[in-house]
RODO-572797 format. One record per residue (C-alpha): x, y, z; residue in one letter; residue number from 1. Coordinates in Angstrom, 3 decimals, decimal comma, always signed. Layout:
N
<r <X Y Z> a NUM>
...
This chain:
255
<r <+134,020 +41,050 +118,112> x 1>
<r <+136,905 +38,767 +116,723> x 2>
<r <+135,682 +36,715 +114,047> x 3>
<r <+137,148 +33,272 +113,670> x 4>
<r <+139,084 +32,155 +110,920> x 5>
<r <+136,745 +29,411 +110,333> x 6>
<r <+133,692 +31,961 +109,944> x 7>
<r <+135,905 +34,082 +107,604> x 8>
<r <+136,451 +30,939 +105,211> x 9>
<r <+132,901 +30,134 +105,559> x 10>
<r <+131,658 +33,442 +104,408> x 11>
<r <+134,041 +33,872 +101,431> x 12>
<r <+133,045 +30,319 +100,302> x 13>
<r <+129,342 +31,478 +100,474> x 14>
<r <+130,457 +34,672 +98,370> x 15>
<r <+132,188 +32,610 +95,722> x 16>
<r <+129,194 +30,119 +95,442> x 17>
<r <+126,792 +33,257 +95,147> x 18>
<r <+129,179 +34,916 +92,517> x 19>
<r <+129,072 +31,538 +90,362> x 20>
<r <+125,307 +31,387 +90,410> x 21>
<r <+125,139 +35,018 +89,255> x 22>
<r <+127,500 +34,525 +86,568> x 23>
<r <+126,699 +31,125 +85,366> x 24>
<r <+122,958 +31,232 +85,801> x 25>
<r <+121,084 +34,543 +86,333> x 26>
<r <+123,376 +36,559 +84,317> x 27>
<r <+124,416 +34,040 +81,695> x 28>
<r <+123,224 +35,052 +78,181> x 29>
<r <+120,636 +32,420 +77,763> x 30>
<r <+119,017 +32,863 +80,991> x 31>
<r <+119,088 +36,760 +81,043> x 32>
<r <+115,781 +37,195 +79,394> x 33>
<r <+114,003 +35,094 +81,876> x 34>
<r <+115,748 +36,164 +85,035> x 35>
<r <+115,294 +39,699 +84,165> x 36>
<r <+111,689 +39,627 +83,602> x 37>
<r <+111,170 +37,632 +86,864> x 38>
<r <+113,388 +39,925 +88,797> x 39>
<r <+111,255 +42,948 +87,130> x 40>
<r <+108,244 +41,322 +88,502> x 41>
<r <+109,482 +40,466 +92,007> x 42>
<r <+110,748 +43,720 +92,362> x 43>
<r <+107,471 +45,478 +91,252> x 44>
<r <+105,951 +43,439 +94,257> x 45>
<r <+108,449 +44,567 +96,578> x 46>
<r <+108,176 +48,377 +95,928> x 47>
<r <+104,027 +48,028 +96,034> x 48>
<r <+104,650 +46,271 +99,474> x 49>
<r <+107,210 +49,152 +100,536> x 50>
<r <+105,122 +52,086 +99,068> x 51>
<r <+102,197 +50,697 +101,219> x 52>
<r <+104,285 +50,405 +104,258> x 53>
<r <+105,834 +53,812 +103,904> x 54>
<r <+102,853 +55,918 +102,973> x 55>
<r <+101,101 +54,278 +105,788> x 56>
<r <+103,660 +55,709 +108,217> x 57>
<r <+104,529 +59,231 +106,598> x 58>
<r <+101,444 +60,320 +104,870> x 59>
<r <+98,419 +61,209 +106,742> x 60>
<r <+96,137 +61,520 +103,739> x 61>
<r <+96,934 +57,986 +102,627> x 62>
<r <+94,744 +56,118 +105,432> x 63>
<r <+91,994 +58,096 +104,649> x 64>
<r <+91,871 +57,028 +101,057> x 65>
<r <+89,507 +54,300 +99,668> x 66>
<r <+90,717 +50,681 +99,116> x 67>
<r <+90,849 +51,274 +95,452> x 68>
<r <+92,660 +54,762 +95,788> x 69>
<r <+95,365 +53,303 +98,153> x 70>
<r <+95,911 +50,349 +95,665> x 71>
<r <+96,373 +53,008 +92,984> x 72>
<r <+98,488 +55,043 +95,110> x 73>
<r <+100,928 +51,981 +95,425> x 74>
<r <+100,674 +51,100 +92,102> x 75>
<r <+101,798 +54,536 +90,739> x 76>
<r <+104,772 +54,143 +93,354> x 77>
<r <+105,659 +51,049 +91,156> x 78>
<r <+105,037 +52,788 +88,060> x 79>
<r <+107,409 +55,828 +88,985> x 80>
<r <+110,504 +53,734 +90,012> x 81>
<r <+110,114 +51,713 +87,008> x 82>
<r <+110,144 +55,241 +84,833> x 83>
<r <+113,051 +56,477 +86,728> x 84>
<r <+115,105 +53,077 +86,010> x 85>
<r <+114,383 +52,778 +82,408> x 86>
<r <+114,530 +56,565 +81,576> x 87>
<r <+117,814 +56,812 +82,915> x 88>
<r <+118,911 +53,257 +81,368> x 89>
<r <+117,558 +54,641 +78,207> x 90>
<r <+119,517 +58,008 +78,296> x 91>
<r <+122,693 +56,114 +79,127> x 92>
<r <+122,503 +53,707 +76,214> x 93>
<r <+121,228 +56,146 +73,694> x 94>
<r <+123,449 +59,122 +74,672> x 95>
<r <+126,474 +57,691 +76,357> x 96>
<r <+127,097 +54,071 +76,108> x 97>
<r <+129,786 +52,744 +73,368> x 98>
<r <+127,514 +50,182 +72,627> x 99>
<r <+125,413 +51,798 +69,670> x 100>
<r <+128,554 +54,191 +68,942> x 101>
<r <+129,778 +54,042 +64,989> x 102>
<r <+133,366 +53,044 +66,392> x 103>
<r <+132,311 +50,324 +68,646> x 104>
<r <+131,555 +47,798 +66,006> x 105>
<r <+131,482 +47,178 +62,483> x 106>
<r <+128,070 +45,170 +63,150> x 107>
<r <+124,651 +46,869 +61,962> x 108>
<r <+123,589 +49,167 +64,527> x 109>
<r <+120,077 +47,380 +64,466> x 110>
<r <+121,534 +44,156 +65,649> x 111>
<r <+123,756 +45,486 +68,441> x 112>
<r <+123,113 +44,434 +71,990> x 113>
<r <+124,640 +43,550 +75,258> x 114>
<r <+123,961 +41,318 +78,262> x 115>
<r <+123,323 +44,631 +80,549> x 116>
<r <+120,863 +46,139 +77,689> x 117>
<r <+118,788 +42,937 +77,415> x 118>
<r <+118,645 +42,759 +81,323> x 119>
<r <+117,206 +46,380 +81,422> x 120>
<r <+114,800 +45,463 +78,988> x 121>
<r <+113,675 +42,338 +80,860> x 122>
<r <+113,273 +44,292 +83,836> x 123>
<r <+111,053 +46,662 +81,857> x 124>
<r <+108,833 +43,851 +80,429> x 125>
<r <+108,469 +42,403 +83,859> x 126>
<r <+107,037 +45,843 +85,091> x 127>
<r <+104,578 +45,887 +81,962> x 128>
<r <+103,308 +42,485 +82,694> x 129>
<r <+102,882 +43,313 +86,228> x 130>
<r <+101,031 +46,279 +85,724> x 131>
<r <+99,110 +44,832 +82,913> x 132>
<r <+97,962 +42,077 +85,378> x 133>
<r <+96,882 +44,622 +87,997> x 134>
<r <+94,925 +46,622 +85,228> x 135>
<r <+93,066 +43,528 +84,180> x 136>
<r <+92,447 +42,170 +87,643> x 137>
<r <+91,224 +45,488 +88,645> x 138>
<r <+89,535 +46,568 +85,418> x 139>
<r <+88,469 +49,339 +84,983> x 140>
<r <+89,405 +50,959 +88,459> x 141>
<r <+93,078 +51,174 +87,340> x 142>
<r <+92,463 +52,266 +83,809> x 143>
<r <+90,414 +51,561 +80,695> x 144>
<r <+91,039 +49,859 +77,395> x 145>
<r <+93,414 +52,243 +76,532> x 146>
<r <+95,696 +51,321 +79,209> x 147>
<r <+95,227 +47,666 +78,229> x 148>
<r <+96,390 +48,047 +74,755> x 149>
<r <+99,129 +50,426 +75,772> x 150>
<r <+100,861 +48,167 +78,002> x 151>
<r <+99,842 +44,846 +75,833> x 152>
<r <+101,879 +46,802 +72,844> x 153>
<r <+104,593 +47,921 +75,230> x 154>
<r <+105,217 +44,458 +76,544> x 155>
<r <+105,305 +42,782 +73,102> x 156>
<r <+107,495 +45,289 +71,404> x 157>
<r <+109,900 +45,398 +74,429> x 158>
<r <+109,961 +41,502 +74,605> x 159>
<r <+110,439 +41,393 +70,878> x 160>
<r <+113,724 +43,442 +71,318> x 161>
<r <+114,906 +41,830 +74,505> x 162>
<r <+114,525 +38,098 +72,898> x 163>
<r <+115,749 +38,832 +69,585> x 164>
<r <+118,452 +41,409 +70,385> x 165>
<r <+117,153 +43,544 +67,412> x 166>
<r <+116,455 +47,137 +67,316> x 167>
<r <+117,301 +47,798 +71,149> x 168>
<r <+118,644 +51,257 +70,325> x 169>
<r <+115,332 +52,023 +68,934> x 170>
<r <+113,506 +50,382 +71,930> x 171>
<r <+115,678 +52,533 +74,426> x 172>
<r <+114,770 +55,741 +72,242> x 173>
<r <+111,234 +55,238 +72,698> x 174>
<r <+111,549 +54,299 +76,500> x 175>
<r <+113,137 +57,946 +77,116> x 176>
<r <+109,423 +59,148 +76,969> x 177>
<r <+108,987 +57,332 +80,185> x 178>
<r <+110,809 +60,362 +81,928> x 179>
<r <+107,467 +62,040 +81,840> x 180>
<r <+105,586 +59,478 +83,960> x 181>
<r <+107,046 +60,618 +87,560> x 182>
<r <+105,349 +63,924 +86,995> x 183>
<r <+102,043 +62,573 +85,626> x 184>
<r <+102,152 +60,340 +88,821> x 185>
<r <+103,096 +63,140 +91,172> x 186>
<r <+100,117 +65,158 +89,429> x 187>
<r <+97,608 +62,597 +90,360> x 188>
<r <+99,299 +62,301 +94,197> x 189>
<r <+99,071 +66,360 +94,673> x 190>
<r <+95,169 +65,866 +93,283> x 191>
<r <+94,339 +63,046 +95,717> x 192>
<r <+96,073 +64,737 +98,744> x 193>
<r <+94,011 +67,547 +98,078> x 194>
<r <+96,681 +70,192 +96,760> x 195>
<r <+95,448 +70,703 +93,258> x 196>
<r <+95,388 +74,694 +94,021> x 197>
<r <+99,138 +74,270 +95,682> x 198>
<r <+101,967 +76,029 +93,758> x 199>
<r <+103,784 +72,570 +94,007> x 200>
<r <+100,668 +71,418 +91,740> x 201>
<r <+101,103 +74,451 +89,104> x 202>
<r <+104,880 +73,986 +88,703> x 203>
<r <+104,476 +70,209 +88,161> x 204>
<r <+101,828 +71,058 +85,453> x 205>
<r <+104,367 +73,084 +83,669> x 206>
<r <+107,194 +70,539 +84,007> x 207>
<r <+104,855 +67,942 +82,260> x 208>
<r <+104,006 +70,428 +79,492> x 209>
<r <+107,528 +70,708 +78,704> x 210>
<r <+108,650 +67,273 +79,202> x 211>
<r <+105,885 +65,952 +77,211> x 212>
<r <+106,707 +68,375 +74,523> x 213>
<r <+110,437 +67,444 +74,322> x 214>
<r <+110,237 +63,857 +75,313> x 215>
<r <+107,050 +62,340 +73,646> x 216>
<r <+107,017 +64,818 +70,713> x 217>
<r <+110,555 +63,730 +70,056> x 218>
<r <+109,662 +60,168 +70,424> x 219>
<r <+106,513 +60,748 +68,141> x 220>
<r <+109,056 +61,872 +65,566> x 221>
<r <+110,895 +58,875 +65,537> x 222>
<r <+107,537 +56,871 +65,055> x 223>
<r <+106,871 +59,378 +62,142> x 224>
<r <+110,125 +58,269 +60,496> x 225>
<r <+109,946 +54,478 +61,204> x 226>
<r <+106,435 +53,621 +61,215> x 227>
<r <+104,664 +55,997 +58,637> x 228>
<r <+106,869 +54,452 +55,580> x 229>
<r <+105,904 +50,970 +56,825> x 230>
<r <+102,264 +51,969 +56,834> x 231>
<r <+102,252 +53,794 +53,659> x 232>
<r <+103,595 +50,840 +51,885> x 233>
<r <+101,129 +48,628 +53,354> x 234>
<r <+98,478 +51,007 +52,246> x 235>
<r <+100,009 +50,984 +48,963> x 236>
<r <+99,984 +47,333 +48,867> x 237>
<r <+96,539 +47,311 +49,566> x 238>
<r <+95,731 +49,840 +47,041> x 239>
<r <+97,614 +47,756 +44,350> x 240>
<r <+96,008 +44,575 +45,039> x 241>
<r <+92,371 +46,761 +44,564> x 242>
<r <+93,949 +47,954 +40,988> x 243>
<r <+95,083 +44,551 +40,077> x 244>
<r <+91,516 +43,042 +41,010> x 245>
<r <+89,990 +45,809 +38,941> x 246>
<r <+92,333 +45,080 +35,893> x 247>
<r <+91,673 +41,166 +36,178> x 248>
<r <+87,588 +41,563 +36,144> x 249>
<r <+88,156 +44,172 +33,274> x 250>
<r <+90,095 +41,374 +31,312> x 251>
<r <+87,465 +38,783 +32,020> x 252>
<r <+84,391 +40,961 +31,167> x 253>
<r <+86,317 +41,661 +27,853> x 254>
<r <+86,694 +37,820 +27,020> x 255>
C-alpha cells in the first residue's frame, strides 16, 4: 500500500523529535543516573509480567505452584535477565572496552567513566531497588535478612559509582560474579519443577561449582586486595587509639 508524502514527512518529524528527546534528556549526562534507574525499574516490572504470561502458557508446572512460588518464579526471571545483562556488560568493560585501557586516557583509571558505563550501572541499581522492594514487601518469603543486607549494600555501592563516576572499573569487576546467578536460578526452577534427579539438575550443579569457583572466588580475591588493607588500617587505628589512651592514663597516674 502506497504511503503519502505527508505521512512520510510526519513519521520523519516524529523520529527526529524522539531522537532529540533521547539525546537531550534521556541520555544527557546530567539525567543519565535518573533515567537509567527509572528504566531499570520499569524493565523489571515488564520482565516480571512477561515471565508470568509466558510461564502460564508454556510451563505446565507453573499453574500448579502456590501463589508465593509463582511470585518467586517470576522474580527469578527478572533476576536472570539482569544477571545476563550486567555480566555481559561488565565483561565488555573490563576486558574489551578501551575506556579503562592504559592508552585510552591519561586520567586515573579510578575516575574514568562514560555515559554508557554510567547508564549500565543505573539499570543495575534499578534492579537492586526493585528486587529489594519485593523482598521487603514479601519478607521473609523471598529471602531473609541476608538478602536484605546483600541488596542494600549492592544498591549503595553501585549507586555511589554511578553518581560519582568513581571506581566504575572495580564495580564492573565485582558485578562479573553475577554470571553465576542464572545457573543458581535454573537450579531452583528444576527443583520446583520436580526435576531434582534429572541429568540437567546434575549438570547445572557442576556448572555452578566451576562458575562460582572462577567468578566468585576471583571476585573474593579483589575484595581481599582492596578491602582487607582498609580493614587492617582501621583496626590499627583502633588499637593505636587504645594504646594512646593507655599512655595518657599512665601519665595521669604518675602525676
